[in-house]
N, C-alpha and C positions, 0 to 999 in steps of 0.2 A: 540784289542785283541793280547795279546802276543803269538808269535809263540813257539812252541814245538821244541826244537833243540837238538840232540845228535850225537856226533862223536863217530862212532862205527867201530870196525874191526871184520871181519869175516874170519877164517881160515878153510879151507877143507884139511885133510890129506887124500888124495887119495893113491890108490897103486900104481902109477907110480909118481904122483907129487903132490906137496904141494902147495897150492893156498893161498892168502891172498885178503880180499876186505876192503879197507878202504872207507870210506863215510860219508857226512854230513846228517843226517836224519833230514829234517825240515818239520815239520808239515805232517809226513806220506810219504814225497816223498825222495828218494835219490839223492843227489847232490854232484858234485866232486867226482865221482865214479873213483877209481884207482884199478888197479889189478896186482897182482905181482905173477908170477909162477916160481917153482924153482922145477926140476925134481930130486928128492929124492930117490924115489924107495924104500919105506919102505916094500913093498910086494915081492921084489926081494927073492925068495927062499921058500916065506910061503907057496905057494901051494903044493911043495914037501916035506917040512921040516915040516910046522908047527910052525916056530918059525922066528921072527924077528931078522936077525944076529945083531952081535954087530956093524959091519960096518954099516949097514943101520940104527941102533938106534943110533950112532953117528952123521949119517948125518942128520938123521932127528930132533935131539936135536938142532944141530946146526941151521938148518933152521928155526926152531920155535923160536929161542932166536932172529935171525935175525927180523922174521916177528913182534916178541913183540917190540923191539926196534922202527921200524917203526911205530907202532901204537903208541907208548909213544912220539915219535917225532910230529905225526900227530895230537896228542891231545886227542887220543881216551879215552871216558870215561868208555866203556866197550868193552871188547874183548871176542867173540865167538869162540869156536874151536869144530870142529866135525871131528870123526874118522869114515871112512867107510869100505870098503870090506876087507881088508888087517887085519885092527885091528880087525874086528870082527873075522876073522880065526884065528888069531896068538894066541898061546898059553900064549905066555909072554908079552901081550898086559898091564898086570898091572905095570908091570915094567917100559914100556915106558910111561904111565900116569903120574907114581910116578916121574921120571925123568924130566918130561915136567913140572911139577908142581915145583919141588925142583929146578929146574935149569934154567926155563924160566918163573916161575909165571904163567902159563898158565893151566888152567882146561880145560883137553879133554874129550870131551863127545862122547863116542862111540855108534853111532845110528845103530838100524837096518835098513834094505831095505826099509821097510814101510815109516819110518821117513824120510830117506833119498829121495825116491820118492816124498815124499808130499812136502818138501822143494823146489826139483828141479821144479816140476809143479807149485809152488807159484811163482817162480822167473820169469818162462815164462810167466805166467800169468800177471805179471806187467810190461814185456816188449814187449809183443806182443798182438793185439788185437786178443782174441778168438771168434770165430764164429762157432757154432755148437761142436761137440765132434772131439776134436784133441787126436792124440797120440803123446807124447814125448817119445825120446829115447834118452837114457845118456848113452854113451860107455864110462866106465872107464878103467881104467888098471887091475883090478880085477874082476868088474861085469860090466853087463849092465841092466840098468833099464829101463822097459816099464811102462810107467805112461799114463793111458787112462781117459779122463774126459773131463769135458767143464767147464765155468764160475761158475757153481754151485757147482764144487767140482770134486773128483776123483772117478770114477766107479771101476776102475780096476786098481792095480799096483802089478808089479811081479819084483823080483831081480833074476837074473840068474847067475851063476859064470863062465861067460864069458866075459874076458878082454883084452884088446890089449896087456898087459904084461903076463898075465897068457896064453893064447894061443900062445904068441911068445915062453914062455918058454917051452911049451907041445909040438908044433909041428915044429917050426921053427929054433931052435937052430943050425940043421945041415944043412941050406942052403934053399934057396927057390925053391924046387923041384916041379914038378906039383903031384908026390904022397904026398907030404907034403901038399899041398895047397887042394888036394882032400879028404884026411883024415881030415883036419881042418873043411873043408866045411860041410863034413858029420857031424861031430860032434856038430857043430854050429846047425845045422838043426835039430838033435836029441833033443837037449837042448832047443830052441826055439819052437817046435811044439805046446806044450800044449797051449802058450800064441797066437800063431798064428790064432790057431783054433777058440779060443775065439774073436779076432779080426776081422776075417772073417765074424763073425757073427754080427758085427756091423758096421755101417757107420763112416767111419773116413774122417773129413771134409779136414785135412791137418795132416803132419806129420813134427814134427818138432823136431830138434836136438841140443842138448846142450855137453858139455863136449869137452875134448882136442883133441879126434880123428877127431869130426865133425867140429868144430871151425878150426882145422889145414886143413882139404880138402877145407874149403872155401877159407884160404889164400892162399894155393897152387893154387887153381883154379882161383885166381884173380891175382897170380903171385906176392903177395904183399911182396916187401923188406922189408919193414916196418909193424910189425902187428898193425893192426886198429881194435879196439872194432866196431869203428862206421861203418867201411866198411863191416866188418863180419857180423855183428847183422841185421838180418832181409834179407841176402843174400838167394839165392835161388842157389842149386846144382842139377842137374839131375842126374838121375841113368847112361846114357851114359857117362858124366862126370866124375863120380865115378869110372865106370869101366876103362877110360882112364888112370885116376891117378894110379890107381891099376897096371896096366900095366906098368907103368912108372915106380912105386917104385919097381918092380920085376926084370925089366930089369936092374937097376941103380946099380952099386957098392954100399957096405955099405958107402965109401967115397964121391961118387956121391951124394947119398941120402942125406947127411948131409948138401949138399950146395943147396938144391930145395928151391927157393923163397918162403917164407910163412911157411917152416917147420922147427921147431925148431930142431938143430942138435941132442939135446937129445932124440928126440922123433922119429928119423929117423929109429931106429932099431925095435920099434915096431908099425908103422905107418901102414904097410900092413895086420898085423893081424886085427888091429881095423877097417881098411878100408872092408876086407872080411867080418867083421860081420856085417857092415852095408848094405852091398850089399845082403849078403842071408837075412837080415830083407826085405829089399825092394823089392826083388825077390819074396819071399813068400806072400808079400802083394801085389803084382803086382802094387806098386806105381812108379810113375816115376821121383819124385823130392820131396825134403825135405828141409824146412825153416830152416835156422840156427839161433839160438838165444845166445847171449852173456848174457842175464840174465838167471841166472841157479840157483843152490843151495846156492850159496854166497848170491845172493839177497834175496832168500826165507829166508835165516838165518837171513839176514839183517830186512827183514818185518817182521818176526816172533816178534821180540822184541816190538813191537808196538800192537800186537794182546792181 
């Protein structure tokens, strides 16, 4: 029987970074997975002004051109691209979508929080064996997704506008003071209170994390000089370890933080806010550890092409 084969590219335009997955989809399985990340910050200032700046527009169009070229070189027969939180919120997203098509031949599909959650959960389910009900947490630059479900599907998903870049701009631009963190913590707790109440009424088998904040924390925790998808995927981080990393991030200078093993220099200025979001979630749910998945919404996009 002849195998079904398709080389595909999947692009995720996030608030903080743009990511690309290239893979060879053979008989429903992803082979030769490669991931690329570029800190393009399309959401910089969107929360305050409501618009993608011209500088951010150019930065992201250049990145999407580069990803298009990588896909062509790899031989991708299909390229799928989705935009998330910042593009959902920006008033001039139609301009970006037009330029992406005109200048890079890429169709950008801006998805709502529900679709983003479903793709993330689908990716996790393909990469980690699910037993019972699990909670998937996706801390992005502009929003955080809570996806609760099991191998039969999603029971509840919520997207909340608290992300590592958004909260850095809101609370930490004037320094890492105790007052700033206290105000940020109170804000996070207020924003997540409703979904936390729902989750407390349900039995969560395990908590699984995806997205740049959580994979970065795994890499830092393992002191990885070179990022490894294999070492990050399926790793476990305890709440105690996360607290220690946050303490380290706060005590470091901006320059010192950029040189921490496992942390991308361009993520160094927003990692503290992302870590605080994760701590607040784990504290509220009384969870002592989280499993990290390198299978996320990019894999979810790829697998959705065969459904």
